[in-house]
N, C-alpha and C positions, 0 to 999 in steps of 0.2 A: 427392365423397369427403370424409369428415369423421372426425377422430379422436374416438372416443367411449369414455369409461370403461365397462368391462364388468364385470358381476357374474354369471358363469356359475353356473347352478343346474340341478339335475336335475328341472326342471319347466318347463312352458311358460306364459309370460305372454302374454295376448292384448291387442291394442289395445282401449281403453275398459274393460278389466277393472280392478277395484280389488283391490289385493294388499297385504296386511299382512305385514311381515317382521320377524324378530328378527335383529339384526345383532350378531355377537359377535367375528368375526375382526378383528384390528387393521387389515389391509389394506382391508377393506370399511368399517370405521368411518372410516378416512381418506377413502375414496371418498364416503361419505354426508356427512361433515362438509364436504368441499369442494363437493359439489353444493348443499348448503344455503347455504353462505356465498356462493357465486358464482352461485346460481340456475341451475345446470347440470342437464342431464338425464344419464341413464346407460342402459346397455342390459343386458337379461337375455337372453343366448343359451342355449337349452336344451343341457344337457351330458349326453352319454352316454359311458361309458368306451370308449376306443379309437376314438371317432368325432370327426371334425373339427368345430369350431364353424363353422357356415355361415350361420345366420339367427337373428334375435332380434327383440325388441321394445324400442323406446325407451320409457323410463319417466320419468314426472314424479314428483319427490319432493313429495308433498302436505303431509306433516307428520311431524315427529319427535315422536312421542307421549310417549316417555319415555326419559330417559338414566339408566342405573343408575350406582351409585357406582364400579363397575369399568370404566365407559366403554361398556358394551354398550347397545344402543338398540332400541327398538320404533319402527318407521316405517310410514307409510301411503303407498302409491304408486298411480299410475294409468298404464295403458298408453296410448301415443300412436300410434305407427306402427311398421311393420316395417322391418327393414334386412337387407342382405346383407353378410357379413363378407368383405372382400378380403384382409386381413392381420391376424393376431392376434398381440398382444404379451403375453407372460406378465407383464410389468411395463412400465407406461408409464415413460418416462425420468424419473428423479427421484422416482418414486412407488412405493408398495408394491403398488398394485392393477393388474390387467390392463386392457388396452384394445385397440382395433382400428380399422383403417381401414375405414369402413363406407360403404355406398351405400344410401340410403333407397329403398324399393321403391315405385314409382308404383302407385296404385290405379286400377282402371277405374271408370268412372262408373255402370255398370249396377247399379241398385238392385233390391231385392226388391219385388214388387208385393203388394198387400193380400191377394189370393187365396192366393198361395203362403205368405205369412206366416200366414194363418189356418189353412191346412192343417197347417203345421208346428206351430203352437201348440196345435192340437187334440191332436196326438200328444204334445207336451210335457206338456200337462195330464193326459193319460192315463198317461204314464210317472210323473209325480209322484204321481198317485193310487195306482197299483199299488205304488210304493215307499214310500207313506205319507210323502212329503216335504212338509214345511210350507214350500213355496216359492211365491211369487207368479208367475203366468204373465204375461209382458209383454203389454201392449196395443199395438195398431198405432201406430206412429210412424215416419215416413219416415226419421228419423235413427237408428232402432234398428239395432244390429248384433248378429248372432247370437253374436259373440265374447263379449258380455256374460254369456251363460249357458252357453257351450260346455263349461265344466268340469262341468256338472251333467247331461250328456246321455249318459254312459256311453261316451265315446270312449276308445280306446286311445291310448298315447303316439304311435304312428305316425300314427294318424288325426288327432290334434291337430296334429302337425307338418304334415301335408298341408293341414289347414285354415288353418294359419298362412301357408302359401305361396300360398294362393288369393287372387287379386287383385281380386275383385269381390264385392259383397254378394249379388248374385243367384246367383252360382256357389257361394258359401258356403252359402246357404240350400238350394240343390239338393243339396249334399253332405250336409247335416244331414237333409234329407227322406229321402234314400235310406238313410242310416244308421238312422234311426228306423223306417223300414218293415221293415228287417231285424232291428233290435234289439228292438223291442217284442214280437214273438211269442216271442223267446227269454226275455225277462223274464217274460212271462205263464206260460210253461212252467215256468220255475224257481220261480215263486211257487206254482204248482199242485203241483209236486213237494214243496215245503216244507210245504204244507198237508197233503199225504198223509203225509209223514214224521211230522208232529206228531200225526196221528190214531192212529198206531201205539201200541198199549198202552191206548187208551181203550176203554170199553165202547161198543159200537156197536148201535144199534137197527136190526138188519138184518132186512129183510122177505123171506122166501123166496118163490119163485114158487108159485102155486096150480096144482097139476096135476090138480085134480078135474075 
């Protein structure tokens, strides 16, 4: 158990993910300043209205990119590991910002294999092509984590939460594989519908059947 400063946000940060944030509230400016001066980490637990904070990602403060005249900041962060919140404090004693007693979630050692990786990345490449996204498709690396591109795969908030709670890379890759197998046909159908809608009103070179 460890007391960790917390920055609840209505988004999910993943381990290994690089996340840029604009900090404007005084309580979180205090949090970031303290993390910078004392080389401390902080946590981002996903926040939904009327839902308890239960899980989050420990974040490393990589850089304070800019400090504005009014004290607001632009920062760069990177996700480290996931944690479970056992007790949440709306204010840490003597501080403006929240915190929590957290337990870091052990990760299982089962890695994704190269065949599974290639199957998933083939679908990722197809998705990027259909959506006309100028995104590089990762190459095989035993240290790669699907967390690094999870936000670019069309997951819902609930799916992202489920992925965050998954404790092995092999299981996470299987989760994404099943998602893409279901999601890609829907994207193709949507893009075909879009193309048909765009054709409405255009002059069409329609060839009637020959009944002769």
